[in-house]
N, C-alpha and C positions, 0 to 999 in steps of 0.2 A: 504493500499499499503506499502511496506516496500523498503528501498533503501540500499543496499549492496555497500560501496564503497571500490575499492582495486586500487593499483597504481602499473602499470607494466612499470618500467623505467619511464620515462617522461610522462605517459600516466594514467590519471584517469579514471578508469572504474567504471560506475555506473549501478550496477546490478538492475533492477526495478523488483519488484514482487507484482502483484494484479492489481488493476485498476488505471488508470490516468485520474481521473475523476474532476469533480467540487469541491469535497471535499477534494481530495488527490493531486491535481496538486499543490497547494501552497507549499507542502513540496518539491516537486521536483523542483519549481521555486526557492525556498530559497536554496538547495542545490547547483543548477547550478550557481547562483548568487554567491554564497560563493566561490566556485571553481575558478571561473572567476577573482573574486575580490583578490583571494590569487594568482593571477599571473599564474594559470594553462593555458596553450596554447593547450592541446590535451585532448579532453574529448570524451571517448566513452559511448554511453547510449545502455544497453543491453535489449532488450525488449523480450527477451526469455520466461519469465514467467509472461508477461503483456496478458491479457485477454480481455481488453477492454480500449479505449482512445476515450473520447469525444472532442468537441470543446475546451473547456476549457484545456484539455491537449495538443492539437495541438497548441494553443495559448501560452501557457507555452515553448513548443519546438520553436516555432518561435522566441520568446522573446530570449530565451537563445542562438539561433543561431545569431541573430542580435548582441547581445553583444559579443559573441566570435568573430565575423567578425569583431567588432570594436577596440577588443583587438587584433588583427592579429593571432587569435587562429584557431584551426581547430575542428569541431565538426562532429562527425560519430554517426550514429544509426546502431544497428545490431539487429538479431533475430526476426524481425517482422513476426508474423504469416501471414497467407494468408488474413484474414478479415481485421486485422490492415493495411497491405499493401494496401489492396483495398481502405481503407479510405484515404491513402495519394496518390493513384493514382486520385481517385475523386476530391480530394481537388487540385490536381495536386501540390503537395508537394514532390512528388518522385523526381522530377527534381530540386528541391531546397536543399533537406538534400541528403547527401551522405549517402547510405543505403548499407549495406552488410549483406550477410546470416548469417555468424556466427561471433563469437567474434573475433576469429583467424583473420578472414579476415578484420574485424574492426581494429584490433592491427595493422596489416600488413598496411592498407590504412593511419594509422596515424604515421608510422615510417618515 
């Protein structure tokens, strides 16, 4: 898994590439915690290049969302392919996270 971090005005965009699984989710967890601890209030996670996510990846996202909520920030996901979105629906997380189709839509939701 690779993480590409960009900043659009006051929004941190983390583009994820690869798989968010047991072996790779600690890197994402660490990056999310770092952004939140540095005072970032708006984070967009772009899943356009993610092919797979497992339960540890979901747990990482839930933990990140909880930390962001505690810091009064906003957390948005975008670019989920249909198989990953199906996992969110089955786990009933599609109502917990703000999910947008494209990065532009995600950026607009955070403005």
